[in-house]
Each structure stands twice: as structure tokens, then as C-alpha cells.
C-alpha positions in Angstrom: -29.9 -34.3 0.1 -26.9 -34.2 2.7 -27.1 -33.0 5.8 -25.3 -30.4 7.6 -24.4 -30.3 10.9 -22.8 -26.9 12.3 -21.7 -25.9 15.6 -22.0 -22.4 16.5 -21.2 -21.0 20.0 -23.6 -20.0 22.1 -23.6 -15.9 22.0 -23.1 -15.8 18.2 -26.2 -18.0 17.9 -28.0 -15.5 20.4 -27.2 -12.6 18.1 -28.6 -14.2 15.0 -31.4 -15.2 16.5 -32.2 -11.8 17.9 -31.3 -10.2 14.2 -34.1 -12.6 13.0 -32.1 -14.1 10.5 -32.6 -17.1 8.7 -29.6 -19.6 9.0 -30.9 -22.3 6.6 -31.7 -19.6 4.4 -28.3 -17.8 4.6 -26.1 -20.8 4.5 -27.8 -21.7 1.6 -27.3 -18.9 -0.3 -23.4 -19.0 0.6 -23.0 -22.1 -0.5 -24.6 -20.9 -3.7 -22.4 -17.9 -4.3 -19.6 -20.1 -3.3 -20.6 -22.5 -6.5 -21.4 -19.6 -9.0 -18.3 -17.9 -10.1 -20.3 -15.0 -11.7 -19.9 -15.4 -15.0 -22.9 -17.3 -17.5 -22.4 -20.5 -18.5 -21.7 -21.5 -22.1 -22.3 -24.7 -24.0 -19.7 -26.8 -25.1 -19.9 -25.8 -28.7 -19.2 -22.1 -27.8 -16.1 -23.7 -25.7 -15.1 -25.4 -28.2 -15.6 -22.1 -30.7 -13.7 -19.6 -28.9 -11.2 -22.3 -28.4 -10.7 -22.9 -31.9 -10.8 -19.2 -32.5 -7.8 -18.5 -30.2 -5.7 -21.4 -31.7 -6.2 -19.7 -35.1 -5.3 -16.2 -34.1 -2.4 -17.5 -32.3 -1.7 -19.6 -35.3 -2.0 -16.7 -38.1 -0.2 -13.9 -35.9 -3.4 -11.7 -35.5 -3.5 -12.2 -31.8 -2.5 -9.4 -29.1 -0.6 -10.6 -26.0 0.3 -8.9 -22.9 4.3 -8.4 -23.2 6.0 -10.5 -20.1 8.7 -8.5 -18.9 12.2 -10.0 -19.2 12.7 -9.7 -14.9 9.8 -11.3 -14.8 10.4 -14.4 -17.0 13.9 -14.7 -15.2 12.0 -15.2 -11.8 9.9 -17.8 -13.2 12.8 -19.9 -14.6 14.2 -19.5 -11.8 11.5 -20.7 -9.6 10.8 -23.4 -12.2 14.6 -24.3 -12.1 14.1 -24.4 -7.8 11.2 -26.5 -8.2 
């Protein structure tokens, strides 16, 4: 377990205390939200299957792709050249 030292301005601390918020619980909730992107986890095998399926769709020409307009393609090419 790690320890986090948190400095809070006195006025903010008083406001939090007056509202009866549990600072430790709020921080734990916040940190859990940071580490979870909201998408359900998948197994390694499922990920490999999805990639293999996508590659097969690409190779067979059955994939549906969003067209990129020529102006955007040129902007990207110019940007890459400028790097």
C-alpha cells in the first residue's frame, strides 16, 4: 500500500468537512475512476480473435471503412513532412 500526502487549502478543507464528505473515500473513488476507462475487460484470446477477424476483413476486402477526405489527407501529409 502507498501513502499519498495531500495539501488542501484551509477554506476548502472546512467546506469539505462542513458537507460531511469522507475525503479518503472520495479520493479512492476518484482514483478508481482514473484507472477504469468504462469499457468492460476482454480476455487476451478475445482480443486476438478480434484482431484476426479485422485482418481477415481487410484482406478479403469486406471491411467497411470511413473515407478520409483529400483535404485531411493532405494536411496530415504536410504535418508529417514538417516533423
